PDB file of N, CA, C and O in Angstrom:
ATOM      1  N   UNK A   1     -34.515  49.594 -23.004  1.00  0.00           N
ATOM      2  CA  UNK A   1     -33.070  48.701 -23.853  1.00  0.00           C
ATOM      3  C   UNK A   1     -32.732  47.635 -23.696  1.00  0.00           C
ATOM      4  O   UNK A   1     -32.700  47.695 -22.467  1.00  0.00           O
ATOM      5  N   UNK A   2     -32.324  46.288 -23.991  1.00  0.00           N
ATOM      6  CA  UNK A   2     -32.521  44.946 -23.722  1.00  0.00           C
ATOM      7  C   UNK A   2     -30.725  44.917 -23.930  1.00  0.00           C
ATOM      8  O   UNK A   2     -30.239  45.570 -24.854  1.00  0.00           O
ATOM      9  N   UNK A   3     -29.758  44.046 -22.920  1.00  0.00           N
ATOM     10  CA  UNK A   3     -28.503  44.096 -23.225  1.00  0.00           C
ATOM     11  C   UNK A   3     -28.660  42.925 -22.969  1.00  0.00           C
ATOM     12  O   UNK A   3     -29.490  42.511 -22.159  1.00  0.00           O
ATOM     13  N   UNK A   4     -27.923  42.261 -23.592  1.00  0.00           N
ATOM     14  CA  UNK A   4     -27.382  40.569 -23.408  1.00  0.00           C
ATOM     15  C   UNK A   4     -26.157  40.452 -23.135  1.00  0.00           C
ATOM     16  O   UNK A   4     -25.394  40.821 -24.028  1.00  0.00           O
ATOM     17  N   UNK A   5     -25.673  40.035 -22.135  1.00  0.00           N
ATOM     18  CA  UNK A   5     -24.257  39.529 -21.751  1.00  0.00           C
ATOM     19  C   UNK A   5     -23.902  37.864 -22.290  1.00  0.00           C
ATOM     20  O   UNK A   5     -24.511  36.984 -21.682  1.00  0.00           O
ATOM     21  N   UNK A   6     -23.098  37.500 -23.221  1.00  0.00           N
ATOM     22  CA  UNK A   6     -22.781  36.215 -23.072  1.00  0.00           C
ATOM     23  C   UNK A   6     -21.579  35.830 -21.765  1.00  0.00           C
ATOM     24  O   UNK A   6     -20.572  36.396 -21.339  1.00  0.00           O
ATOM     25  N   UNK A   7     -22.257  34.659 -21.459  1.00  0.00           N
ATOM     26  CA  UNK A   7     -21.526  33.723 -20.464  1.00  0.00           C
ATOM     27  C   UNK A   7     -20.845  32.842 -21.093  1.00  0.00           C
ATOM     28  O   UNK A   7     -21.439  32.289 -22.019  1.00  0.00           O
ATOM     29  N   UNK A   8     -19.419  32.425 -20.818  1.00  0.00           N
ATOM     30  CA  UNK A   8     -18.662  31.382 -20.901  1.00  0.00           C
ATOM     31  C   UNK A   8     -19.604  29.788 -21.317  1.00  0.00           C
ATOM     32  O   UNK A   8     -20.202  29.241 -20.390  1.00  0.00           O
ATOM     33  N   UNK A   9     -19.637  29.383 -22.226  1.00  0.00           N
ATOM     34  CA  UNK A   9     -20.153  28.290 -22.146  1.00  0.00           C
ATOM     35  C   UNK A   9     -21.791  28.424 -22.896  1.00  0.00           C
ATOM     36  O   UNK A   9     -22.210  27.545 -23.648  1.00  0.00           O
ATOM     37  N   UNK A  10     -22.384  29.337 -22.637  1.00  0.00           N
ATOM     38  CA  UNK A  10     -23.886  29.409 -22.916  1.00  0.00           C
ATOM     39  C   UNK A  10     -24.046  29.484 -24.604  1.00  0.00           C
ATOM     40  O   UNK A  10     -23.493  30.288 -25.353  1.00  0.00           O
ATOM     41  N   UNK A  11     -24.682  28.739 -24.849  1.00  0.00           N
ATOM     42  CA  UNK A  11     -25.110  28.647 -26.673  1.00  0.00           C
ATOM     43  C   UNK A  11     -25.977  29.789 -27.071  1.00  0.00           C
ATOM     44  O   UNK A  11     -26.619  30.489 -26.287  1.00  0.00           O
ATOM     45  N   UNK A  12     -25.927  29.928 -28.574  1.00  0.00           N
ATOM     46  CA  UNK A  12     -26.356  30.904 -29.120  1.00  0.00           C
ATOM     47  C   UNK A  12     -28.347  30.777 -28.800  1.00  0.00           C
ATOM     48  O   UNK A  12     -29.116  31.738 -28.759  1.00  0.00           O
ATOM     49  N   UNK A  13     -28.695  29.362 -28.629  1.00  0.00           N
ATOM     50  CA  UNK A  13     -30.169  29.212 -28.580  1.00  0.00           C
ATOM     51  C   UNK A  13     -30.420  29.724 -26.951  1.00  0.00           C
ATOM     52  O   UNK A  13     -31.551  30.187 -26.803  1.00  0.00           O
ATOM     53  N   UNK A  14     -29.716  29.725 -25.909  1.00  0.00           N
ATOM     54  CA  UNK A  14     -29.986  30.206 -24.682  1.00  0.00           C
ATOM     55  C   UNK A  14     -29.709  31.638 -24.581  1.00  0.00           C
ATOM     56  O   UNK A  14     -29.992  32.177 -23.511  1.00  0.00           O
ATOM     57  N   UNK A  15     -29.122  32.454 -25.667  1.00  0.00           N
ATOM     58  CA  UNK A  15     -28.879  33.481 -25.103  1.00  0.00           C
ATOM     59  C   UNK A  15     -29.887  34.367 -26.026  1.00  0.00           C
ATOM     60  O   UNK A  15     -30.223  35.481 -25.625  1.00  0.00           O
ATOM     61  N   UNK A  16     -30.387  33.836 -27.327  1.00  0.00           N
ATOM     62  CA  UNK A  16     -31.518  33.907 -27.765  1.00  0.00           C
ATOM     63  C   UNK A  16     -32.840  34.159 -26.888  1.00  0.00           C
ATOM     64  O   UNK A  16     -33.572  35.147 -26.936  1.00  0.00           O
ATOM     65  N   UNK A  17     -32.969  32.963 -26.032  1.00  0.00           N
ATOM     66  CA  UNK A  17     -34.469  32.679 -24.892  1.00  0.00           C
ATOM     67  C   UNK A  17     -34.036  33.898 -23.983  1.00  0.00           C
ATOM     68  O   UNK A  17     -34.775  34.830 -23.665  1.00  0.00           O
ATOM     69  N   UNK A  18     -32.774  33.742 -23.634  1.00  0.00           N
ATOM     70  CA  UNK A  18     -32.843  34.857 -22.714  1.00  0.00           C
ATOM     71  C   UNK A  18     -32.971  36.396 -23.449  1.00  0.00           C
ATOM     72  O   UNK A  18     -33.743  37.074 -22.770  1.00  0.00           O
ATOM     73  N   UNK A  19     -32.543  37.024 -24.423  1.00  0.00           N
ATOM     74  CA  UNK A  19     -33.093  37.775 -24.959  1.00  0.00           C
ATOM     75  C   UNK A  19     -34.564  38.140 -25.265  1.00  0.00           C
ATOM     76  O   UNK A  19     -34.874  39.295 -24.972  1.00  0.00           O
ATOM     77  N   UNK A  20     -35.482  37.389 -25.782  1.00  0.00           N
ATOM     78  CA  UNK A  20     -36.560  37.395 -26.050  1.00  0.00           C
ATOM     79  C   UNK A  20     -37.296  37.505 -24.687  1.00  0.00           C
ATOM     80  O   UNK A  20     -38.333  38.166 -24.640  1.00  0.00           O
ATOM     81  N   UNK A  21     -37.030  37.165 -24.073  1.00  0.00           N
ATOM     82  CA  UNK A  21     -37.713  36.878 -22.397  1.00  0.00           C
ATOM     83  C   UNK A  21     -37.531  38.390 -21.978  1.00  0.00           C
ATOM     84  O   UNK A  21     -38.511  39.078 -21.693  1.00  0.00           O
ATOM     85  N   UNK A  22     -36.140  38.922 -21.947  1.00  0.00           N
ATOM     86  CA  UNK A  22     -36.328  40.166 -21.789  1.00  0.00           C
ATOM     87  C   UNK A  22     -36.872  40.852 -22.788  1.00  0.00           C
ATOM     88  O   UNK A  22     -37.507  41.789 -22.304  1.00  0.00           O
ATOM     89  N   UNK A  23     -36.922  40.842 -23.780  1.00  0.00           N
ATOM     90  CA  UNK A  23     -37.645  41.910 -24.695  1.00  0.00           C
ATOM     91  C   UNK A  23     -39.137  41.740 -24.383  1.00  0.00           C
ATOM     92  O   UNK A  23     -39.802  42.776 -24.385  1.00  0.00           O
ATOM     93  N   UNK A  24     -39.735  40.626 -24.126  1.00  0.00           N
ATOM     94  CA  UNK A  24     -40.941  40.903 -23.718  1.00  0.00           C
ATOM     95  C   UNK A  24     -41.615  41.469 -22.481  1.00  0.00           C
ATOM     96  O   UNK A  24     -42.664  42.055 -22.214  1.00  0.00           O
ATOM     97  N   UNK A  25     -40.463  40.998 -21.803  1.00  0.00           N
ATOM     98  CA  UNK A  25     -40.715  41.685 -19.961  1.00  0.00           C
ATOM     99  C   UNK A  25     -40.678  43.142 -20.233  1.00  0.00           C
ATOM    100  O   UNK A  25     -41.476  43.869 -19.640  1.00  0.00           O
ATOM    101  N   UNK A  26     -39.679  43.719 -21.219  1.00  0.00           N
ATOM    102  CA  UNK A  26     -39.756  44.947 -21.557  1.00  0.00           C
ATOM    103  C   UNK A  26     -40.848  45.777 -21.970  1.00  0.00           C
ATOM    104  O   UNK A  26     -40.867  46.972 -21.677  1.00  0.00           O
ATOM    105  N   UNK A  27     -41.921  45.130 -22.746  1.00  0.00           N
ATOM    106  CA  UNK A  27     -42.998  45.453 -23.305  1.00  0.00           C
ATOM    107  C   UNK A  27     -42.763  46.334 -24.471  1.00  0.00           C
ATOM    108  O   UNK A  27     -43.602  47.145 -24.863  1.00  0.00           O
ATOM    109  N   UNK A  28     -41.694  46.170 -24.974  1.00  0.00           N
ATOM    110  CA  UNK A  28     -40.756  46.985 -26.282  1.00  0.00           C
ATOM    111  C   UNK A  28     -41.985  47.236 -27.361  1.00  0.00           C
ATOM    112  O   UNK A  28     -42.399  48.368 -27.611  1.00  0.00           O
ATOM    113  N   UNK A  29     -42.544  45.967 -28.003  1.00  0.00           N
ATOM    114  CA  UNK A  29     -43.529  45.820 -29.030  1.00  0.00           C
ATOM    115  C   UNK A  29     -44.969  46.643 -28.353  1.00  0.00           C
ATOM    116  O   UNK A  29     -45.805  47.050 -29.160  1.00  0.00           O
ATOM    117  N   UNK A  30     -45.152  46.813 -27.172  1.00  0.00           N
ATOM    118  CA  UNK A  30     -46.458  47.060 -26.989  1.00  0.00           C
ATOM    119  C   UNK A  30     -46.109  48.816 -26.931  1.00  0.00           C
ATOM    120  O   UNK A  30     -46.964  49.659 -27.204  1.00  0.00           O
ATOM    121  N   UNK A  31     -44.967  49.081 -26.603  1.00  0.00           N
ATOM    122  CA  UNK A  31     -44.765  50.370 -26.465  1.00  0.00           C
ATOM    123  C   UNK A  31     -45.058  51.150 -28.136  1.00  0.00           C
ATOM    124  O   UNK A  31     -45.763  52.137 -28.348  1.00  0.00           O
ATOM    125  N   UNK A  32     -44.242  50.314 -29.194  1.00  0.00           N
ATOM    126  CA  UNK A  32     -43.944  50.918 -30.468  1.00  0.00           C
ATOM    127  C   UNK A  32     -45.512  51.013 -30.833  1.00  0.00           C
ATOM    128  O   UNK A  32     -45.939  51.992 -31.446  1.00  0.00           O
ATOM    129  N   UNK A  33     -46.193  50.156 -30.506  1.00  0.00           N
ATOM    130  CA  UNK A  33     -47.780  49.868 -31.415  1.00  0.00           C
ATOM    131  C   UNK A  33     -48.497  51.149 -30.740  1.00  0.00           C
ATOM    132  O   UNK A  33     -49.357  51.809 -31.324  1.00  0.00           O
ATOM    133  N   UNK A  34     -48.128  51.361 -29.705  1.00  0.00           N
ATOM    134  CA  UNK A  34     -48.870  52.590 -28.596  1.00  0.00           C
ATOM    135  C   UNK A  34     -48.187  54.200 -29.658  1.00  0.00           C
ATOM    136  O   UNK A  34     -48.752  55.155 -30.190  1.00  0.00           O
ATOM    137  N   UNK A  35     -47.239  53.908 -29.573  1.00  0.00           N
ATOM    138  CA  UNK A  35     -46.280  55.490 -30.841  1.00  0.00           C
ATOM    139  C   UNK A  35     -46.561  55.197 -32.033  1.00  0.00           C
ATOM    140  O   UNK A  35     -46.296  55.868 -33.031  1.00  0.00           O
ATOM    141  N   UNK A  36     -46.961  54.457 -31.994  1.00  0.00           N
ATOM    142  CA  UNK A  36     -46.882  54.286 -34.142  1.00  0.00           C
ATOM    143  C   UNK A  36     -47.811  55.132 -34.236  1.00  0.00           C
ATOM    144  O   UNK A  36     -47.429  55.867 -35.147  1.00  0.00           O
ATOM    145  N   UNK A  37     -49.279  55.685 -33.699  1.00  0.00           N
ATOM    146  CA  UNK A  37     -50.220  56.632 -34.514  1.00  0.00           C
ATOM    147  C   UNK A  37     -50.506  57.450 -33.500  1.00  0.00           C
ATOM    148  O   UNK A  37     -50.784  56.955 -32.408  1.00  0.00           O
ATOM    149  N   UNK A  38     -50.490  58.801 -33.674  1.00  0.00           N
ATOM    150  CA  UNK A  38     -51.136  59.802 -32.936  1.00  0.00           C
ATOM    151  C   UNK A  38     -52.711  59.475 -32.477  1.00  0.00           C
ATOM    152  O   UNK A  38     -53.592  59.604 -33.327  1.00  0.00           O
ATOM    153  N   UNK A  39     -53.080  59.012 -31.003  1.00  0.00           N
ATOM    154  CA  UNK A  39     -54.272  59.154 -30.382  1.00  0.00           C
ATOM    155  C   UNK A  39     -54.575  60.251 -29.578  1.00  0.00           C
ATOM    156  O   UNK A  39     -53.828  60.672 -28.694  1.00  0.00           O
ATOM    157  N   UNK A  40     -55.913  60.830 -29.940  1.00  0.00           N
ATOM    158  CA  UNK A  40     -56.073  62.196 -29.097  1.00  0.00           C
ATOM    159  C   UNK A  40     -56.395  61.927 -27.780  1.00  0.00           C
ATOM    160  O   UNK A  40     -56.727  60.824 -27.344  1.00  0.00           O
ATOM    161  N   UNK A  41     -56.300  62.858 -27.216  1.00  0.00           N
ATOM    162  CA  UNK A  41     -56.202  62.930 -25.815  1.00  0.00           C
ATOM    163  C   UNK A  41     -57.573  61.951 -25.297  1.00  0.00           C
ATOM    164  O   UNK A  41     -57.599  61.030 -24.481  1.00  0.00           O
ATOM    165  N   UNK A  42     -58.638  62.536 -26.096  1.00  0.00           N
ATOM    166  CA  UNK A  42     -59.871  62.216 -25.639  1.00  0.00           C
ATOM    167  C   UNK A  42     -60.399  60.610 -25.918  1.00  0.00           C
ATOM    168  O   UNK A  42     -61.180  59.878 -25.311  1.00  0.00           O
ATOM    169  N   UNK A  43     -59.723  60.475 -26.920  1.00  0.00           N
ATOM    170  CA  UNK A  43     -59.567  59.002 -27.385  1.00  0.00           C
ATOM    171  C   UNK A  43     -58.834  58.050 -26.488  1.00  0.00           C
ATOM    172  O   UNK A  43     -59.276  56.913 -26.317  1.00  0.00           O
ATOM    173  N   UNK A  44     -57.558  58.527 -25.814  1.00  0.00           N
ATOM    174  CA  UNK A  44     -56.988  58.026 -25.172  1.00  0.00           C
ATOM    175  C   UNK A  44     -57.975  57.655 -23.934  1.00  0.00           C
ATOM    176  O   UNK A  44     -58.576  56.582 -23.885  1.00  0.00           O
ATOM    177  N   UNK A  45     -58.047  58.397 -23.204  1.00  0.00           N
ATOM    178  CA  UNK A  45     -59.021  58.775 -22.084  1.00  0.00           C
ATOM    179  C   UNK A  45     -60.210  57.454 -22.445  1.00  0.00           C
ATOM    180  O   UNK A  45     -60.434  56.480 -21.726  1.00  0.00           O
ATOM    181  N   UNK A  46     -60.686  57.696 -23.425  1.00  0.00           N
ATOM    182  CA  UNK A  46     -61.859  56.314 -23.776  1.00  0.00           C
ATOM    183  C   UNK A  46     -61.175  55.299 -23.589  1.00  0.00           C
ATOM    184  O   UNK A  46     -61.514  54.637 -22.608  1.00  0.00           O
ATOM    185  N   UNK A  47     -60.310  54.919 -24.185  1.00  0.00           N
ATOM    186  CA  UNK A  47     -59.706  53.630 -24.177  1.00  0.00           C
ATOM    187  C   UNK A  47     -59.086  53.192 -22.645  1.00  0.00           C
ATOM    188  O   UNK A  47     -59.055  52.035 -22.227  1.00  0.00           O
ATOM    189  N   UNK A  48     -58.599  54.400 -21.911  1.00  0.00           N
ATOM    190  CA  UNK A  48     -58.161  53.863 -20.616  1.00  0.00           C
ATOM    191  C   UNK A  48     -59.525  53.522 -19.993  1.00  0.00           C
ATOM    192  O   UNK A  48     -59.468  52.465 -19.366  1.00  0.00           O
ATOM    193  N   UNK A  49     -60.487  53.989 -19.984  1.00  0.00           N
ATOM    194  CA  UNK A  49     -61.751  53.693 -19.249  1.00  0.00           C
ATOM    195  C   UNK A  49     -62.439  52.416 -19.373  1.00  0.00           C
ATOM    196  O   UNK A  49     -63.031  51.829 -18.467  1.00  0.00           O
ATOM    197  N   UNK A  50     -62.248  51.884 -21.092  1.00  0.00           N
ATOM    198  CA  UNK A  50     -62.648  50.489 -21.495  1.00  0.00           C
ATOM    199  C   UNK A  50     -62.114  49.789 -20.664  1.00  0.00           C
ATOM    200  O   UNK A  50     -62.772  49.026 -19.956  1.00  0.00           O
ATOM    201  N   UNK A  51     -60.691  49.918 -20.574  1.00  0.00           N
ATOM    202  CA  UNK A  51     -59.564  49.080 -19.943  1.00  0.00           C
ATOM    203  C   UNK A  51     -59.960  48.508 -18.720  1.00  0.00           C
ATOM    204  O   UNK A  51     -60.208  47.338 -18.426  1.00  0.00           O
ATOM    205  N   UNK A  52     -59.976  49.856 -17.868  1.00  0.00           N
ATOM    206  CA  UNK A  52     -60.796  49.555 -16.280  1.00  0.00           C
ATOM    207  C   UNK A  52     -61.761  49.135 -16.423  1.00  0.00           C
ATOM    208  O   UNK A  52     -61.637  48.144 -15.704  1.00  0.00           O
ATOM    209  N   UNK A  53     -62.493  49.092 -16.716  1.00  0.00           N
ATOM    210  CA  UNK A  53     -63.989  48.519 -17.173  1.00  0.00           C
ATOM    211  C   UNK A  53     -63.693  47.060 -16.998  1.00  0.00           C
ATOM    212  O   UNK A  53     -64.060  46.454 -15.992  1.00  0.00           O
ATOM    213  N   UNK A  54     -63.003  46.475 -18.017  1.00  0.00           N
ATOM    214  CA  UNK A  54     -62.693  45.380 -18.457  1.00  0.00           C
ATOM    215  C   UNK A  54     -61.770  44.517 -17.295  1.00  0.00           C
ATOM    216  O   UNK A  54     -62.049  43.398 -16.864  1.00  0.00           O
ATOM    217  N   UNK A  55     -60.940  45.110 -17.024  1.00  0.00           N
ATOM    218  CA  UNK A  55     -60.157  44.726 -16.164  1.00  0.00           C
ATOM    219  C   UNK A  55     -60.957  44.519 -14.620  1.00  0.00           C
ATOM    220  O   UNK A  55     -60.857  43.429 -14.057  1.00  0.00           O
ATOM    221  N   UNK A  56     -61.733  45.619 -14.005  1.00  0.00           N
ATOM    222  CA  UNK A  56     -62.901  45.374 -12.974  1.00  0.00           C
ATOM    223  C   UNK A  56     -63.560  44.052 -13.241  1.00  0.00           C
ATOM    224  O   UNK A  56     -63.197  43.105 -12.543  1.00  0.00           O
ATOM    225  N   UNK A  57     -64.461  43.862 -14.138  1.00  0.00           N
ATOM    226  CA  UNK A  57     -65.326  42.795 -14.818  1.00  0.00           C
ATOM    227  C   UNK A  57     -64.297  41.475 -14.187  1.00  0.00           C
ATOM    228  O   UNK A  57     -64.516  40.794 -13.186  1.00  0.00           O
ATOM    229  N   UNK A  58     -63.107  41.387 -15.159  1.00  0.00           N
ATOM    230  CA  UNK A  58     -62.004  40.441 -14.901  1.00  0.00           C
ATOM    231  C   UNK A  58     -62.103  39.939 -13.452  1.00  0.00           C
ATOM    232  O   UNK A  58     -62.600  38.835 -13.230  1.00  0.00           O
ATOM    233  N   UNK A  59     -61.712  40.599 -12.613  1.00  0.00           N
ATOM    234  CA  UNK A  59     -61.289  40.774 -10.972  1.00  0.00           C
ATOM    235  C   UNK A  59     -62.560  40.399 -10.503  1.00  0.00           C
ATOM    236  O   UNK A  59     -62.446  39.463  -9.712  1.00  0.00           O
ATOM    237  N   UNK A  60     -63.635  40.724 -10.658  1.00  0.00           N
ATOM    238  CA  UNK A  60     -64.861  40.519 -10.357  1.00  0.00           C
ATOM    239  C   UNK A  60     -65.145  38.456 -10.654  1.00  0.00           C
ATOM    240  O   UNK A  60     -65.395  37.495  -9.927  1.00  0.00           O
ATOM    241  N   UNK A  61     -64.992  38.603 -11.601  1.00  0.00           N
ATOM    242  CA  UNK A  61     -65.267  36.901 -12.065  1.00  0.00           C
ATOM    243  C   UNK A  61     -64.370  35.939 -11.874  1.00  0.00           C
ATOM    244  O   UNK A  61     -64.722  34.765 -11.990  1.00  0.00           O
ATOM    245  N   UNK A  62     -63.069  36.272 -11.553  1.00  0.00           N
ATOM    246  CA  UNK A  62     -62.007  35.744 -10.737  1.00  0.00           C
ATOM    247  C   UNK A  62     -62.701  35.651  -9.344  1.00  0.00           C
ATOM    248  O   UNK A  62     -63.131  34.552  -8.996  1.00  0.00           O
ATOM    249  N   UNK A  63     -62.838  36.729  -8.525  1.00  0.00           N
ATOM    250  CA  UNK A  63     -63.537  36.778  -7.282  1.00  0.00           C
ATOM    251  C   UNK A  63     -64.251  35.915  -6.949  1.00  0.00           C
ATOM    252  O   UNK A  63     -63.978  34.967  -6.214  1.00  0.00           O
ATOM    253  N   UNK A  64     -65.755  36.294  -7.730  1.00  0.00           N
ATOM    254  CA  UNK A  64     -66.572  35.342  -7.462  1.00  0.00           C
ATOM    255  C   UNK A  64     -66.684  33.832  -7.690  1.00  0.00           C
ATOM    256  O   UNK A  64     -67.505  33.075  -7.173  1.00  0.00           O
ATOM    257  N   UNK A  65     -65.399  33.434  -8.838  1.00  0.00           N
ATOM    258  CA  UNK A  65     -65.110  32.280  -8.880  1.00  0.00           C
ATOM    259  C   UNK A  65     -64.155  31.405  -7.899  1.00  0.00           C
ATOM    260  O   UNK A  65     -64.008  30.192  -7.747  1.00  0.00           O
ATOM    261  N   UNK A  66     -63.680  32.336  -7.414  1.00  0.00           N
ATOM    262  CA  UNK A  66     -63.003  31.822  -6.368  1.00  0.00           C
ATOM    263  C   UNK A  66     -63.791  31.466  -4.782  1.00  0.00           C
ATOM    264  O   UNK A  66     -63.509  30.550  -4.009  1.00  0.00           O
ATOM    265  N   UNK A  67     -64.975  32.655  -4.616  1.00  0.00           N
ATOM    266  CA  UNK A  67     -65.655  32.293  -3.610  1.00  0.00           C
ATOM    267  C   UNK A  67     -66.629  31.648  -3.781  1.00  0.00           C
ATOM    268  O   UNK A  67     -67.470  31.707  -2.884  1.00  0.00           O
ATOM    269  N   UNK A  68     -66.923  30.764  -5.002  1.00  0.00           N
ATOM    270  CA  UNK A  68     -67.952  29.849  -5.120  1.00  0.00           C
ATOM    271  C   UNK A  68     -66.830  28.334  -4.887  1.00  0.00           C
ATOM    272  O   UNK A  68     -67.300  27.400  -4.238  1.00  0.00           O
ATOM    273  N   UNK A  69     -65.671  28.235  -5.343  1.00  0.00           N
ATOM    274  CA  UNK A  69     -64.676  27.337  -4.673  1.00  0.00           C
ATOM    275  C   UNK A  69     -64.436  27.048  -3.387  1.00  0.00           C
ATOM    276  O   UNK A  69     -64.476  25.903  -2.937  1.00  0.00           O
ATOM    277  N   UNK A  70     -64.215  27.906  -2.832  1.00  0.00           N
ATOM    278  CA  UNK A  70     -64.372  28.086  -1.467  1.00  0.00           C
ATOM    279  C   UNK A  70     -65.636  27.963  -0.676  1.00  0.00           C
ATOM    280  O   UNK A  70     -65.391  27.722   0.506  1.00  0.00           O
ATOM    281  N   UNK A  71     -67.049  28.061  -0.984  1.00  0.00           N
ATOM    282  CA  UNK A  71     -67.788  27.513  -0.347  1.00  0.00           C
ATOM    283  C   UNK A  71     -68.279  26.188  -0.823  1.00  0.00           C
ATOM    284  O   UNK A  71     -69.002  25.639   0.008  1.00  0.00           O
ATOM    285  N   UNK A  72     -68.114  25.604  -1.789  1.00  0.00           N
ATOM    286  CA  UNK A  72     -68.052  24.140  -2.392  1.00  0.00           C
ATOM    287  C   UNK A  72     -67.246  23.405  -1.511  1.00  0.00           C
ATOM    288  O   UNK A  72     -67.604  22.294  -1.122  1.00  0.00           O
ATOM    289  N   UNK A  73     -66.079  23.974  -1.125  1.00  0.00           N
ATOM    290  CA  UNK A  73     -65.045  22.899  -0.449  1.00  0.00           C
ATOM    291  C   UNK A  73     -65.513  22.818   0.874  1.00  0.00           C
ATOM    292  O   UNK A  73     -65.165  21.862   1.568  1.00  0.00           O
ATOM    293  N   UNK A  74     -66.328  23.778   1.359  1.00  0.00           N
ATOM    294  CA  UNK A  74     -66.926  24.005   2.962  1.00  0.00           C
ATOM    295  C   UNK A  74     -67.914  23.250   2.970  1.00  0.00           C
ATOM    296  O   UNK A  74     -68.167  22.856   4.109  1.00  0.00           O
ATOM    297  N   UNK A  75     -68.801  22.754   1.949  1.00  0.00           N
ATOM    298  CA  UNK A  75     -70.153  22.370   1.897  1.00  0.00           C
ATOM    299  C   UNK A  75     -69.228  20.625   1.668  1.00  0.00           C
ATOM    300  O   UNK A  75     -70.184  19.887   1.429  1.00  0.00           O
ATOM    301  N   UNK A  76     -68.600  20.184   1.651  1.00  0.00           N
ATOM    302  CA  UNK A  76     -68.491  18.818   1.593  1.00  0.00           C
ATOM    303  C   UNK A  76     -68.137  18.275   2.684  1.00  0.00           C
ATOM    304  O   UNK A  76     -68.007  17.053   2.752  1.00  0.00           O
TER     305      UNK A  76
END
């Protein structure tokens, strides 16, 4: 739950930005989307496996790019 307290001299825009930031940090929208429909446990496991593979590939790609950058700096 997101609770915002107004401080003295704080504008409506500042309060709204603070609320929006906290709302996004809490991942409320993502949770609602996940819980909107029932998903069979087998499908949930498949989706989690896909996500793990995707993240692993992203980490690998990032690690390779940083290695290339490091080696390029040493060869200069």
